[in-house]
TIRO-2110 file (N, C-alpha, C; in Angstrom, 1 decimal):
// TIRO-2110
9.9, -7.4, -5.7, N, 1, A
9.6, -6.4, -5.0, CA, 1, A
8.4, -6.4, -5.5, C, 1, A
7.3, -5.4, -4.3, N, 2, A
6.2, -5.3, -4.6, CA, 2, A
5.6, -4.0, -4.1, C, 2, A
5.2, -3.2, -4.5, N, 3, A
4.5, -2.1, -4.1, CA, 3, A
3.2, -2.5, -3.9, C, 3, A
2.4, -1.7, -2.9, N, 4, A
0.9, -2.4, -2.5, CA, 4, A
0.4, -0.8, -2.0, C, 4, A
-1.2, -1.1, -2.1, N, 5, A
-1.8, -0.2, -1.7, CA, 5, A
-2.9, -1.0, -0.6, C, 5, A
-2.8, -0.5, 0.4, N, 6, A
-3.8, -1.0, 2.0, CA, 6, A
-5.1, 0.1, 1.9, C, 6, A
-6.1, -0.7, 2.2, N, 7, A
-7.2, 0.4, 2.6, CA, 7, A
-8.0, 0.2, 4.1, C, 7, A
-7.9, 1.0, 4.8, N, 8, A
-8.8, 0.9, 6.4, CA, 8, A
-10.4, 1.5, 6.7, C, 8, A
-11.3, 0.6, 6.3, N, 9, A
-12.0, 0.8, 6.6, CA, 9, A
-12.7, 1.5, 7.7, C, 9, A
-11.6, 1.2, 8.8, N, 10, A
-12.2, 2.0, 10.2, CA, 10, A
-11.9, 3.5, 9.8, C, 10, A
-10.4, 4.0, 9.0, N, 11, A
-10.1, 5.2, 8.9, CA, 11, A
-10.6, 5.9, 7.7, C, 11, A
-11.3, 5.2, 6.6, N, 12, A
-11.4, 5.6, 5.3, CA, 12, A
-9.7, 6.2, 4.9, C, 12, A
-9.1, 5.3, 4.9, N, 13, A
-7.6, 5.9, 4.5, CA, 13, A
-6.9, 4.5, 4.0, C, 13, A
-6.1, 5.2, 2.7, N, 14, A
-5.1, 4.3, 2.0, CA, 14, A
-4.2, 4.5, 2.6, C, 14, A
-2.8, 3.6, 2.6, N, 15, A
-1.7, 3.4, 2.9, CA, 15, A
-0.7, 3.1, 1.4, C, 15, A
0.4, 3.4, 1.2, N, 16, A
1.0, 2.9, 0.1, CA, 16, A
2.4, 2.6, 0.6, C, 16, A
2.7, 1.5, 0.4, N, 17, A
4.4, 0.9, 0.9, CA, 17, A
4.7, 0.2, -0.1, C, 17, A
5.9, -0.6, 0.3, N, 18, A
6.9, -1.2, -0.4, CA, 18, A
7.2, -2.5, 0.1, C, 18, A
7.7, -3.8, -0.9, N, 19, A
8.3, -4.7, 0.2, CA, 19, A
8.5, -6.0, -0.4, C, 19, A
9.5, -6.5, 0.2, N, 20, A
9.7, -7.9, -0.6, CA, 20, A
8.7, -9.2, -0.4, C, 20, A
7.8, -9.1, 0.6, N, 21, A
6.8, -10.2, 1.0, CA, 21, A
6.1, -9.7, 1.6, C, 21, A
4.9, -9.3, 0.7, N, 22, A
3.2, -8.9, 0.9, CA, 22, A
2.6, -9.5, 1.8, C, 22, A
3.0, -10.8, 2.0, N, 23, A
2.0, -11.6, 3.2, CA, 23, A
2.4, -11.2, 4.6, C, 23, A
4.0, -11.4, 4.8, N, 24, A
4.5, -10.8, 6.2, CA, 24, A
4.5, -9.4, 6.4, C, 24, A
4.7, -8.8, 5.4, N, 25, A
4.4, -7.3, 5.9, CA, 25, A
2.6, -6.4, 6.1, C, 25, A
1.7, -7.5, 5.2, N, 26, A
0.7, -7.2, 5.7, CA, 26, A
0.2, -7.5, 7.3, C, 26, A
0.8, -8.6, 7.6, N, 27, A
0.5, -9.3, 9.0, CA, 27, A
1.1, -8.1, 10.2, C, 27, A
2.1, -7.8, 9.5, N, 28, A
2.8, -6.7, 10.5, CA, 28, A
1.9, -5.0, 10.4, C, 28, A
1.3, -4.7, 9.5, N, 29, A
-0.1, -4.0, 9.0, CA, 29, A
-1.0, -4.2, 10.5, C, 29, A
-1.6, -5.2, 10.0, N, 30, A
-2.7, -5.7, 11.2, CA, 30, A
-2.4, -6.1, 12.4, C, 30, A
-1.2, -6.3, 12.9, N, 31, A
-1.0, -6.7, 14.5, CA, 31, A
-0.5, -5.1, 14.9, C, 31, A
-0.7, -4.1, 14.2, N, 32, A
-0.3, -2.9, 14.6, CA, 32, A
1.1, -2.3, 14.8, C, 32, A
2.1, -3.4, 14.2, N, 33, A
3.6, -3.1, 14.5, CA, 33, A
3.9, -2.1, 13.5, C, 33, A
3.3, -1.4, 12.7, N, 34, A
3.9, 0.1, 11.6, CA, 34, A
3.4, 1.1, 12.4, C, 34, A
4.0, 2.0, 13.2, N, 35, A
3.6, 3.0, 13.4, CA, 35, A
2.4, 3.8, 12.8, C, 35, A
2.7, 4.0, 11.4, N, 36, A
1.9, 4.9, 10.4, CA, 36, A
0.6, 4.1, 10.3, C, 36, A
0.5, 2.9, 10.5, N, 37, A
-1.2, 2.2, 10.2, CA, 37, A
-1.5, 1.6, 11.8, C, 37, A
-1.0, 1.9, 12.9, N, 38, A
-1.3, 0.8, 13.6, CA, 38, A
-3.0, 1.4, 14.0, C, 38, A
-3.2, 2.5, 13.8, N, 39, A
-4.6, 3.0, 14.0, CA, 39, A
-5.8, 2.6, 12.9, C, 39, A
-5.2, 2.0, 12.1, N, 40, A
-6.6, 1.5, 11.0, CA, 40, A
-6.8, 0.4, 10.6, C, 40, A
-6.4, -0.4, 12.0, N, 41, A
-6.3, -2.2, 12.1, CA, 41, A
-7.9, -2.1, 12.2, C, 41, A
-8.1, -3.3, 11.2, N, 42, A
-7.7, -4.2, 9.9, CA, 42, A
-7.9, -3.2, 8.8, C, 42, A
-6.5, -3.4, 8.0, N, 43, A
-6.2, -2.8, 6.3, CA, 43, A
-6.5, -4.1, 6.0, C, 43, A
-7.1, -3.8, 4.4, N, 44, A
-7.0, -4.8, 3.2, CA, 44, A
-6.0, -4.6, 2.1, C, 44, A
-5.7, -5.4, 1.7, N, 45, A
-4.9, -5.3, 0.4, CA, 45, A
-5.8, -4.8, -0.6, C, 45, A
-5.8, -3.8, -1.3, N, 46, A
-6.2, -3.3, -2.4, CA, 46, A
-5.4, -3.4, -3.9, C, 46, A
-4.5, -3.4, -3.5, N, 47, A
-3.7, -3.8, -4.8, CA, 47, A
-2.0, -3.9, -4.7, C, 47, A
-1.8, -4.8, -5.5, N, 48, A
0.0, -5.3, -5.3, CA, 48, A
0.1, -5.2, -6.8, C, 48, A
2.0, -4.5, -6.9, N, 49, A
2.3, -4.5, -8.4, CA, 49, A
3.5, -5.1, -7.8, C, 49, A
3.5, -5.7, -9.1, N, 50, A
5.0, -6.7, -8.8, CA, 50, A
6.0, -5.5, -9.8, C, 50, A
7.4, -5.0, -8.8, N, 51, A
8.3, -4.5, -9.8, CA, 51, A
9.3, -5.7, -9.7, C, 51, A
10.8, -5.1, -10.7, N, 52, A
11.9, -6.0, -10.9, CA, 52, A
12.7, -5.7, -9.9, C, 52, A
12.8, -4.6, -9.0, N, 53, A
14.1, -3.9, -8.2, CA, 53, A
13.5, -2.6, -7.1, C, 53, A
14.1, -2.3, -6.3, N, 54, A
13.7, -1.7, -5.4, CA, 54, A
14.0, -0.2, -5.8, C, 54, A
14.9, 0.1, -6.7, N, 55, A
14.9, 1.5, -7.5, CA, 55, A
13.3, 1.5, -8.2, C, 55, A
12.9, 0.5, -9.0, N, 56, A
11.6, 0.9, -9.2, CA, 56, A
10.6, 0.9, -8.5, C, 56, A
10.4, 0.3, -7.2, N, 57, A
9.5, 0.0, -5.9, CA, 57, A
9.6, 1.6, -5.9, C, 57, A
10.6, 2.2, -5.6, N, 58, A
10.4, 3.4, -4.7, CA, 58, A
9.9, 4.4, -5.4, C, 58, A
10.3, 4.3, -7.2, N, 59, A
9.9, 5.2, -7.9, CA, 59, A
8.3, 5.5, -8.2, C, 59, A
7.9, 4.1, -7.9, N, 60, A
6.3, 3.9, -8.2, CA, 60, A
5.7, 4.3, -7.2, C, 60, A
6.5, 4.1, -6.0, N, 61, A
5.6, 4.3, -4.8, CA, 61, A
5.7, 5.9, -4.6, C, 61, A
6.1, 6.4, -5.1, N, 62, A
6.4, 7.7, -4.9, CA, 62, A
5.3, 8.7, -6.0, C, 62, A
5.3, 8.0, -7.3, N, 63, A
4.1, 8.1, -8.0, CA, 63, A
3.1, 8.4, -7.3, C, 63, A
3.0, 7.1, -6.8, N, 64, A
1.2, 6.8, -6.4, CA, 64, A
1.2, 7.9, -5.2, C, 64, A
1.7, 8.0, -3.9, N, 65, A
1.8, 8.6, -3.3, CA, 65, A
1.6, 10.4, -3.6, C, 65, A
2.3, 11.0, -4.6, N, 66, A
2.1, 12.2, -5.1, CA, 66, A
0.8, 12.1, -6.2, C, 66, A
0.5, 11.2, -6.6, N, 67, A
-1.1, 11.6, -7.3, CA, 67, A
-2.1, 11.3, -6.2, C, 67, A
-1.5, 10.3, -5.1, N, 68, A
-3.0, 10.0, -4.3, CA, 68, A
-3.2, 9.0, -4.8, C, 68, A
-3.5, 8.0, -3.4, N, 69, A
-3.7, 6.4, -4.0, CA, 69, A
-5.2, 6.2, -4.7, C, 69, A
-6.4, 7.0, -3.9, N, 70, A
-7.6, 6.9, -4.4, CA, 70, A
-7.8, 7.3, -6.0, C, 70, A
-6.8, 8.7, -6.2, N, 71, A
-6.7, 9.0, -7.6, CA, 71, A
-6.0, 7.6, -8.6, C, 71, A
-4.6, 7.6, -7.8, N, 72, A
-4.5, 6.5, -8.7, CA, 72, A
-5.1, 4.9, -9.2, C, 72, A
-5.5, 4.4, -8.2, N, 73, A
-7.0, 3.2, -8.4, CA, 73, A
-7.9, 3.6, -9.3, C, 73, A
-8.4, 5.0, -9.2, N, 74, A
-9.3, 5.6, -10.1, CA, 74, A
-8.5, 5.4, -11.5, C, 74, A
-7.8, 6.3, -11.6, N, 75, A
-6.9, 6.5, -13.2, CA, 75, A
-6.6, 4.9, -13.6, C, 75, A
-6.5, 4.1, -12.6, N, 76, A
-5.4, 2.8, -13.3, CA, 76, A
-6.5, 1.7, -13.3, C, 76, A
-8.0, 2.2, -12.6, N, 77, A
-8.3, 0.7, -12.2, CA, 77, A
-9.7, 0.8, -12.6, C, 77, A
-10.1, 2.1, -12.9, N, 78, A
-11.4, 2.4, -13.1, CA, 78, A
-12.0, 2.3, -11.5, C, 78, A
-11.5, 2.1, -10.4, N, 79, A
-12.4, 1.9, -9.5, CA, 79, A
-13.2, 2.8, -8.8, C, 79, A
END
């Protein structure tokens, strides 16, 4: 299971999600098949974090969204 952060240069926005197959999910985002990201194509994978199960993924995803993806990246990666 992965929690991931995407970034769109076109919209200057981040997107946070979770999946079991990061490559397949990124393709779906960039093909416009995900309603919440179809207007930011192309999306770039900025961060992927491996977690052991869906519960952990949901908790981490919520934590990142609450903090804000950019702030989370700044705090944890010094970006």
